[in-house]
Every structure is written in structure tokens, then in C-alpha cells.
NULUM-394477 format. One record per residue (C-alpha): x, y, z; residue in one letter. Coordinates in steps of 0.05 Angstrom, whole numbers, padded with zeros to 5 digits, always signed. Example, Ala and Ser with C-alpha at 12.3 -4.5 7.8 and 13.67 -1.06 7.14 Angstrom:
<nodes>
+00246-00090+00156a+00273-00021+00143s
</nodes>
This chain:
<nodes>
+02563+01874+01780m+02631+01900+01800r+02662+01927+01736s+02727+01961+01720g+02703+02027+01747g+02682+02017+01820a+02619+02049+01846s+02622+02118+01877a+02636+02119+01951e+02578+02165+01963v+02518+02123+01943i+02470+02157+01895d+02404+02120+01903l+02387+02118+01829s+02387+02067+01772s+02416+02069+01702d+02383+02048+01638d+02441+02039+01590d+02515+02024+01591e+02548+02078+01548e+02602+02119+01584p+02585+02187+01610v+02633+02246+01620p+02653+02257+01692v+02628+02325+01716p+02673+02370+01755s+02627+02376+01814t+02565+02347+01846s+02507+02366+01889s+02545+02344+01950v+02602+02391+01932a+02553+02448+01928v+02522+02427+01993a+02588+02427+02030i+02608+02493+01999a+02546+02526+02028i+02568+02504+02097f+02643+02514+02105p+02679+02459+02142s+02677+02466+02217s+02736+02451+02264p+02707+02381+02272r+02717+02366+02198d+02771+02317+02178i+02813+02341+02120k+02838+02293+02067p+02906+02262+02077y+02909+02288+02150e+02870+02233+02184l+02898+02211+02250a+02892+02138+02272d+02885+02115+02201v+02925+02054+02181k+02954+02046+02111p+02897+02038+02061p+02880+01971+02032l+02862+01973+01959l+02795+01942+01942y+02813+01869+01924p+02785+01832+01864p+02721+01795+01880q+02734+01722+01899p+02694+01667+01866p+02627+01654+01898g+02621+01723+01929c+02558+01763+01916r+02562+01816+01862a+02562+01890+01876l+02493+01920+01873v+02489+01964+01811p+02468+02026+01849v+02509+02070+01802k+02553+02044+01747n+02582+02109+01721e+02651+02134+01740d+02655+02158+01812p+02647+02232+01824v+02697+02261+01874p+02667+02298+01932v+02713+02357+01949p+02715+02386+02018l+02725+02457+01994a+02688+02492+01938f+02730+02504+01877e+02736+02574+01850a+02681+02585+01799s+02620+02629+01787e+02583+02634+01854p+02519+02594+01849p+02451+02624+01864r+02425+02584+01923v+02365+02589+01968l+02376+02595+02043p+02378+02525+02071p+02312+02508+02106p+02312+02488+02179r+02286+02419+02194l+02220+02416+02232c+02225+02365+02289r+02151+02345+02283q+02146+02285+02236f+02079+02302+02203w+02103+02373+02189k+02173+02359+02165s+02156+02341+02093g+02170+02410+02064e+02235+02406+02025y+02271+02460+01983v+02325+02442+01933v+02382+02491+01938a+02413+02473+01871r+02400+02419+01820r+02451+02364+01810n+02491+02381+01747p+02494+02306+01730d+02422+02312+01706a+02440+02362+01652d+02508+02334+01632a+02517+02323+01557p+02507+02251+01538g+02480+02235+01607g+02438+02173+01617r+02364+02170+01630n+02362+02150+01703r+02312+02147+01760l+02330+02201+01810r+02301+02204+01881i+02285+02270+01914n+02303+02269+01988p+02231+02289+02003k+02213+02217+01984f+02247+02193+02048l+02194+02230+02088h+02134+02213+02045s+02156+02140+02042n+02159+02138+02119a+02088+02163+02126t+02065+02091+02113s+02079+02081+02187h+02024+02115+02226k+02050+02086+02292w+02120+02092+02320a+02119+02022+02350f+02102+01994+02281g+02167+02024+02256a+02207+01994+02314i+02175+01926+02299a+02205+01929+02228e+02275+01934+02258l+02260+01877+02306l+02237+01835+02246d+02305+01845+02214n+02338+01819+02277a+02291+01759+02281i+02308+01742+02209d+02381+01741+02229e+02367+01679+02271v+02382+01641+02207n+02453+01671+02211n+02463+01655+02285g+02432+01715+02320a+02417+01703+02394t+02391+01771+02416f+02366+01839+02395v+02378+01897+02442r+02334+01960+02444v+02358+02016+02488n+02365+02090+02497k+02429+02121+02469f+02452+02191+02489t+02478+02232+02430n+02548+02255+02451p+02541+02319+02409r+02479+02349+02442d+02460+02301+02498g+02392+02286+02468n+02364+02215+02473p+02369+02170+02412s+02344+02099+02397l+02394+02041+02393l+02377+01974+02363i+02433+01921+02360q+02436+01847+02343d+02491+01795+02338d+02468+01767+02271g+02512+01755+02211g+02519+01829+02196g+02526+01859+02126m+02585+01862+02079d+02597+01926+02040p+02550+01906+01983e+02495+01883+02030a+02498+01949+02067l+02489+01987+02002r+02429+01942+01987c+02401+01960+02056c+02410+02034+02042m+02377+02029+01973s+02305+02017+01956f+02273+01951+01937g+02334+01905+01944f+02317+01843+01985s+02343+01773+01987e+02288+01751+02035k+02243+01712+01987q+02231+01648+02026s+02178+01635+02079d+02233+01632+02132a+02238+01708+02131f+02189+01761+02155i+02217+01816+02111g+02201+01816+02037q+02198+01884+02002y+02267+01914+02015g+02236+01978+02041n+02227+01968+02116g+02293+01996+02140f+02283+02063+02105k+02210+02072+02124t+02220+02052+02197s+02283+02092+02212t+02258+02155+02177m+02192+02148+02215r+02227+02147+02282l+02279+02202+02271g+02309+02248+02219a+02376+02211+02217d+02404+02141+02224v+02475+02114+02225i+02490+02040+02215v+02550+02001+02240f+02556+01930+02214t+02609+01877+02219q+02608+01814+02176s+02648+01751+02161k+02610+01734+02097f+02663+01769+02054f+02727+01731+02039w+02758+01771+02096a+02721+01802+02156p+02694+01872+02141t+02666+01932+02177r+02621+01984+02145s+02590+02049+02167i+02533+02083+02130g+02493+02147+02143l+02423+02161+02119l+02411+02233+02142s+02349+02274+02124y+02381+02331+02163t+02444+02329+02120f+02404+02327+02055l+02357+02383+02076m+02410+02429+02106e+02454+02423+02044t+02395+02427+01995g+02413+02363+01957c+02366+02344+01901d+02383+02270+01904d+02390+02220+01961v+02463+02213+01978l+02489+02163+02029v+02561+02170+02053p+02592+02102+02069t+02660+02078+02089v+02687+02006+02094d+02744+01972+02130y+02774+01903+02120q+02814+01858+02167y+02887+01853+02148d+02919+01788+02169l+02989+01817+02163a+02976+01872+02214t+02920+01836+02252a+02878+01900+02249s+02824+01933+02207y+02848+01976+02150t+02812+02025+02104q+02779+01989+02046l+02784+02037+01987l+02730+02026+01935r+02761+02080+01891h+02815+02124+01922n+02838+02157+01987q+02808+02225+01970k+02738+02198+01962l+02743+02157+02026f+02766+02219+02064s+02708+02259+02036s+02657+02208+02060n+02691+02204+02127l+02688+02279+02134a+02613+02279+02121i+02603+02224+02172l+02645+02262+02223s+02606+02326+02213k+02534+02300+02209w+02535+02238+02254s+02537+02237+02330p+02612+02220+02327f+02663+02273+02310a+02723+02231+02289s+02742+02166+02257e+02766+02140+02324a+02698+02153+02355e+02663+02119+02297l+02707+02056+02301l+02698+02053+02377k+02625+02034+02365q+02649+01965+02341f+02681+01949+02409d+02618+01917+02438d+02594+01882+02375m+02635+01818+02377g+02657+01785+02312e+02593+01800+02274h+02528+01839+02281g+02494+01905+02266t+02483+01967+02308k+02431+02020+02287i+02427+02088+02320i+02367+02132+02303v+02379+02203+02327y+02343+02270+02321n+02280+02233+02341l+02214+02264+02320w+02168+02304+02365f+02092+02299+02369n+02044+02356+02355d+02050+02382+02426d+02125+02392+02418g+02145+02332+02461d+02190+02276+02439m+02146+02220+02411e+02184+02165+02448l+02185+02172+02523d+02248+02143+02556f+02238+02175+02625n+02170+02152+02652s+02193+02079+02657d+02267+02061+02661t+02252+01990+02637k+02207+02008+02579d+02197+02056+02521i+02129+02090+02520l+02090+02132+02470i+02086+02202+02500t+02015+02216+02522g+01991+02147+02502g+01977+02121+02572e+01908+02144+02595k+01893+02109+02661k+01831+02125+02701v+01841+02124+02776k+01800+02069+02807s+01800+02024+02868n+01761+01968+02835k+01805+01907+02820p+01768+01893+02755e+01781+01963+02729k+01855+01959+02747i+01861+01890+02714a+01826+01918+02652m+01875+01976+02647q+01936+01932+02657n+01916+01879+02607y+01962+01872+02547v+01907+01891+02497a+01904+01961+02527n+01978+01970+02545r+02007+01951+02477l+01985+02017+02446r+02033+02057+02489y+02082+02006+02519s+02136+01976+02475l+02148+01920+02526r+02074+01900+02522a+02073+01903+02446y+02139+01864+02439a+02113+01810+02486s+02059+01789+02436i+02093+01811+02372l+02115+01740+02354y+02072+01678+02360l+02134+01636+02374r+02199+01668+02394v+02258+01626+02368p+02292+01583+02420d+02354+01615+02452n+02334+01683+02424f+02324+01743+02470r+02291+01810+02460i+02326+01856+02510i+02290+01922+02523l+02330+01972+02564r+02372+01918+02597g+02315+01871+02614r+02288+01812+02575d+02219+01816+02544v+02178+01757+02568e+02135+01728+02513p+02060+01732+02528h+02018+01676+02498n+01947+01703+02495v+01922+01631+02490v+01939+01622+02563n+01892+01679+02580d+01830+01644+02552l+01775+01606+02589m+01733+01551+02557y+01781+01545+02499r+01761+01513+02434e+01798+01500+02369c+01761+01515+02305v+01784+01491+02237l+01778+01540+02180y+01793+01520+02108k+01799+01581+02062p+01780+01569+01990q+01839+01591+01947i+01833+01578+01872a+01890+01539+01842g+01924+01522+01908l+01923+01462+01953t+01873+01461+02008e+01895+01498+02071l+01874+01487+02142s+01877+01544+02192i+01867+01528+02266i+01837+01584+02307t+01839+01581+02383t+01780+01618+02412i+01754+01630+02483g+01733+01680+02535f+01789+01723+02562v+01800+01715+02637k+01762+01767+02675g+01706+01772+02623a+01658+01806+02621p+01692+01855+02668d+01753+01854+02622t+01719+01886+02562d+01766+01859+02508v+01749+01823+02445q+01778+01809+02376g+01829+01764+02341f+01905+01767+02342n+01922+01750+02269v+01994+01731+02254y+02030+01724+02187h+02096+01686+02184k+02098+01686+02260n+02091+01762+02262r+02031+01798+02293l+01994+01840+02241i+01927+01858+02273t+01925+01857+02349p+01855+01844+02378f+01821+01855+02311w+01748+01871+02327k+01709+01836+02272v+01640+01834+02307a+01600+01891+02339s+01581+01873+02410n+01512+01903+02408s+01471+01880+02468y+01536+01850+02496g+01540+01797+02442k+01612+01776+02431g+01639+01812+02493r+01702+01780+02519g+01712+01732+02460v+01785+01730+02438v+01818+01687+02385g+01888+01673+02358i+01906+01647+02289l+01962+01650+02237e+01938+01671+02168a+01993+01657+02118g+01946+01657+02058f+01934+01733+02057i+01986+01787+02047k+02000+01842+02097p+02008+01915+02078t+02078+01944+02073h+02077+01972+02144d+02054+01903+02171k+01998+01934+02211q+01941+01910+02169d+01924+01863+02112f+01910+01878+02039e+01835+01884+02029k+01829+01825+01982s+01771+01776+01972v+01807+01726+02017l+01812+01780+02071y+01737+01793+02067q+01721+01719+02071r+01766+01712+02133l+01733+01772+02166e+01663+01743+02154n+01683+01675+02180r+01714+01704+02243l+01651+01744+02255k+01609+01681+02248e+01658+01644+02294m+01650+01697+02347t+01574+01693+02347y+01575+01617+02345e+01620+01613+02406y+01580+01666+02442w+01515+01628+02429g+01544+01565+02460l+01580+01593+02521h+01553+01662+02540c+01514+01631+02599h+01581+01614+02631r+01592+01688+02642l+01523+01699+02672g+01486+01719+02610y+01416+01690+02601d+01422+01643+02541n+01352+01636+02512k+01377+01579+02468a+01386+01532+02528l+01329+01490+02558p+01292+01522+02616k+01320+01471+02665a+01392+01487+02645s+01379+01562+02648r+01351+01556+02717a+01410+01514+02739q+01461+01564+02714y+01422+01621+02746r+01422+01585+02813a+01498+01575+02808k+01507+01650+02796q+01465+01667+02857i+01502+01617+02901d+01568+01647+02878a+01543+01715+02901g+01548+01746+02832s+01478+01747+02805s+01476+01771+02733p+01418+01816+02751a+01462+01855+02799s+01515+01871+02746a+01492+01936+02716s+01543+01933+02659h+01519+01865+02635q+01464+01868+02584l+01419+01808+02596l+01360+01782+02557a+01312+01818+02603a+01345+01885+02585d+01336+01874+02510i+01272+01901+02478p+01221+01847+02461t+01224+01858+02387s+01300+01856+02385s+01301+01795+02430r+01251+01758+02386t+01288+01776+02322q+01356+01757+02352s+01328+01691+02378s+01298+01674+02310e+01363+01692+02274t+01405+01650+02322e+01358+01590+02315e+01359+01596+02240k+01434+01599+02239f+01442+01540+02286q+01391+01493+02256c+01354+01517+02193p+01310+01455+02186r+01285+01457+02258s+01274+01532+02251h+01230+01520+02190h+01190+01468+02228r+01182+01514+02288n+01157+01569+02242k+01104+01523+02212k+01083+01501+02281a+01075+01573+02305s+01027+01587+02249d+00978+01533+02272k+00957+01567+02337g+00956+01549+02410n+00954+01474+02398t+01020+01473+02364t+01050+01518+02418k+01040+01464+02470t+01072+01413+02424k+01130+01459+02409g+01159+01455+02479i+01179+01381+02476p+01199+01390+02404h+01247+01446+02425r+01278+01400+02478d+01292+01349+02423v+01326+01402+02382i+01368+01424+02441q+01389+01353+02458r+01410+01343+02385k+01447+01408+02387r+01485+01390+02450f+01502+01323+02420s+01532+01358+02361e+01570+01404+02409h+01598+01344+02446k+01622+01314+02380t+01656+01379+02361l+01688+01382+02430t+01718+01313+02420l+01743+01333+02351e+01775+01395+02382n+01809+01351+02434d+01836+01307+02379r+01862+01366+02339l+01893+01395+02402r+01930+01330+02413d+01955+01332+02342e+01979+01403+02353c+02018+01382+02414l+02050+01326+02374q+02069+01375+02320y+02098+01423+02372e+02139+01367+02402e+02165+01348+02332s+02182+01421+02319a+02222+01424+02384k+02261+01361+02365q+02275+01390+02296l+02298+01455+02328t+02347+01418+02373v+02373+01380+02313k+02380+01445+02275e+02419+01477+02331q+02466+01418+02334k+02478+01423+02259l+02491+01498+02264r+02540+01485+02320h+02576+01434+02277q+02577+01482+02219i+02606+01537+02264a+02661+01489+02288e+02678+01469+02217e+02680+01542+02196r+02729+01557+02252k+02773+01499+02229k+02769+01525+02157y+02789+01596+02178e+02847+01568+02219k+02871+01528+02159l+02863+01589+02114l+02906+01631+02161e+02959+01576+02163e+02958+01574+02087l+02967+01649+02081k+03024+01648+02131s+03058+01594+02090l+03049+01637+02027d+03082+01696+02063v+03140+01652+02084k+03149+01626+02013l+03150+01697+01985e+03203+01718+02036i+03246+01658+02017q
</nodes>
């Protein structure tokens, strides 16, 4: 809550336990940090800021506006630009930051924050800057970190976002490449930005949002680079605001801070001057101190350069620049911007084998293999349904959504009902089929989505020993199990294990029904049908026997083939398997009787298959109807949003007229 004493301008990511007042210390860890490194010519001194309009005092909070996040309720601590004369502190030499992510976790505190030992100080949770690095290690994959930032932009569709732009940004200080991610969503007001920079604050609790834990921004940006600066513009406040925040591991390490400090400055639109003016949360000196830190440690050396970043952001939106990007173990930048001007690649991730065979080339270019090193390929399947009128723009070119369902042959829809105690019955529809090009395209597994977001791409649940399951791919949305914090896997719960077992069974069931369509010898079919399919393969000029990489029934050892056949028959029809087993024990006489009996079983089995196919067609029709209804609802939603936007413009216009009338009355 915003109390009489406003929060400190430099955010201290800590929490307080009680409310008694605490004496204001004369210095802070940031003061010590800046004293170690004297101000450079680029520094901006207090009260000498050029291009700064008269400050606007922080206004009282209007009714209905969100409360200030209680990041730190104690009196603000000034951050001086020069070290005051006192006993020289004993400090360690500042450590240099290692540019390799997995080796950059070593952190040395130059001097402890005197707040911790102040008389009458509160018991408070303090965060060592090293936690920024250890927290980011939850992302093992750089593209998983970028996906977190894309999720935040997708969530902004509820606030009118129409695009998210991912591009290369050249750091004006050193010319090194940086990563830029920008959207035109609702943006963040000053309090929301401080929530974003803090840990665990999240307002995304409904199923309409992908985010949930309030930790994704910190883990993702710190996984991609050592530093990130955020520019955000919002109209949620009672007047339009602009805010700039810096989360810099380099700044914290170089100055030896023992707490996570985030310098932030805010601006507010002044109707009288028709321009943005400094929004002082405490006083001019504290604002100037934060601005000096931003000017020294960010890619932009002055307030004018910082404010220029809002020029291409429109009326609302957020721009994130991650700089000082991490290197891999070979000393190369982890993100490759040079190999493909329309894509961002993982350095060293592309491992193509030169081949003139079309099937090998198709295999290497398929999305299941490219997504591991190509951001464009990964982003194309990242969302099951991209919102209408929303664009993902990667390096100036739209990412075309890739629906894996369209890549499947002999598609079927399988209904799965997970058993969840205490909840209503759920129905999950899984679309399964052979990927086009199978078995040459050696891909298998399930794309499992959660809240429209891909969690496990091509999850291989079944081992394809003897070729079983080769080329089988499925797609489903599992909203009943929770993903891990990095959204690259699911929590290993009982429901997860049940789903894994069911998908494995589903793979083998589908394979047993359709493997002959790819040229495999399906022993479960009648002899006449097997001979017919074999003749078709020969007529087509692609006899299964000529394909060395296909493992047919003739290539399987007799013992393994017999055991596999018995297991498959037992799984498909337990009763008939029991009868067959009894018949086999009676000798040669029952063998001759078993052949027609087997044909009866097969006819019954194909009849059941036909029934299931009709049921799948019916469910597919229902799905199409639901999709059509969803499109109609989306159109209706867009119309309502447009009406709301028009009414909001009218309201703002009336509000401006009212304020102008108030000014005229005061003059009179």
C-alpha cells in the first residue's frame, strides 16, 4: 500500500515483517558501490540534468487504482553520487564478470549493507545478487527463456496487443549484439513494473493467462544475458506514464552489492505542457541518482537517449533489451544472429549431414529437428492456436504458424478421460497419425500443450524397438497436469505417469492397426490382406524387402516375433487369445481349426475398428463445430473490444475537456 513515506526509488527486492519505524542510515550498499567506481564523464550529476522538464510531484492515488506493491516500506535511503568523507572501507577488488553463463555464478560481496546491522532494524528477507544467476539456471535452453518473454506478450492480447517483435539490437556503447523483444500490449504502470522486477508477484491467476508464478521475467532475461533494461508505457494509471527499470547483474557484481537493487525512473504525462515530466516518488535527488545509474550501466548514456526509446512504442507497450548476452563453453555467443538474417539460431546447434537423398534432406529440414536450433521453427509450433490478428515478428518477418496435425497421414482422434479425484470428468482428444514421409522421416512422439503453450515437443513415450512406433506422432492439450517453472516439462505426478502410460499404449495400438500402410508386415492381418498390401508395395516399386532401414517381421528373431505377436493378440482381444492358447495345447487337430477361428477374430476386430472410425469422424465434426463457434465468439469479442476502445477515447476526451474547464475556472 502507498503510505505517507513513499517507497525508495532504488528498489530493494526484500520484504518486511513488521511496521515499526526504523532509523534512516546515512549510507547504503549502492553508495559504497558507486564510491568504489568514481563517476565517469558519462555520469549525470544531480540538479544538472539537461532536457529535464520541471518535476511533477507524485500525486495522491486516485480511487480504484492498484496499490503500490510493498517492496520496501521503510523510509527511502538516498543514493549519493559521491562518497561522503568517512573512514575508508575495507573492500575486496571487484570481480570481473565471466561471460559464460554456466561459469558466472561466482559472486563476491565487497561490503555488507549497513541496513542489516542498523539498531532497531527489521527482520527482513534479503536477496543476494547471486540468486539471480542460480534462479536462471532453471532454464537449460536459451529458446525456453525466449519463450517465457513471448508468453508475456501473448498474455497481453487481453489488453489489446497485436504483435510481438523479436530482433537484434546493437548496443551503442560497444557495438555488441543484444536481444530486443517488444510488444504493443497495455504496458505497465510504475507499480506493475516494480512487481515485474520483484519475485513472486503475479496477477495472472485465471486460465486465460499462460504465466502464473511471477518469476518468468527474471529467470528468462538473466538466462539470456547479464543485464536487461525495460521501457514500458501505460495508460492504466489515471494519467499516461512511462517507466524505465534496470536489472543488471554486471552492475551488482562490479559494485559488490550484497542485495538486489533495481534503479527505476518514472515519467507522467502533463496535460498542461502536453509532454512527459519526471514523476518523483520521493525527491529530485533520488530521481537523479537512479538516472545516473541508468546512464552509466545501461546501453544509453543520457536521459535523452533513454527517452528516445519510447519513440517507436506508440501509446502503450513494453520494450525489453537484453544485453551482455552469454557465451557458450567454446567462447562463442550463445545466440547466433549472423548465420541467418531472418532467424536467430543456437550457435553450434545445427548439425546437418551432407546428402543428396531427398528423404534425408526432408528429414533434416523437418520442424522436429530444426526447432532445437532455430527460433523460427520453435516459435512456429510454440502455440497450438495463435490469437487472431496477432503476429510474431522475428527479425522483420512474420513467423508462420505450423500445425503439426496437417503433417499427419491416416489421422485418428482418440478420446482420453483422465481419472482425477474430486473433479468433474475431463475429456482429452488426441490426434494421432503417421508423419508424412514415414518411415523415412524418423520422427515420433507427442506434442503436449498446456494452456495453448507447447511444453514437450515430440515427447518420445515409446521405444521403437524393431521399428515399432516409428513415425507415429500425436498432438494433445493437457490442462490437467502442471508444467515445471521453465515450462519445458511437466511435474512428475501420478497424473503425469498415467498420461505417459496411456500415450505409450496409444502409440502401440495405432501402430498395430496401421503399420502395414508403411510397408511393414503386419502379422495381425489375415493372410489375404497381407498378400494384397505386399502386392501394392511391389507395384509401387517400393518393396518393403528392399528398404534396408525398415525392420520387417522377417528380420525379427523367431522368439521375439512369437512373443510380440502373443502380447499384441492378448492386448487386442484377451478372450480370443485365451481360446487360441487352449486350442494350441490340443495338438495338430486344433491347429487346422485355428485358421478359420483366427479369421473370425480378425473380422470382429476390423468391425470394431470401423465403429471406432465412425466415432472418430463424429468427434471430428463436433470439433469443427466448436472451432466455428470459437471463431464467432472471437469476432464478437473483437467487436466489443473495439467498442470499449471507442468509449475509452470518448471518456478521455471528456476528461481533457473537464480539466481544461477547471483550469479556466481557476484563472477566472
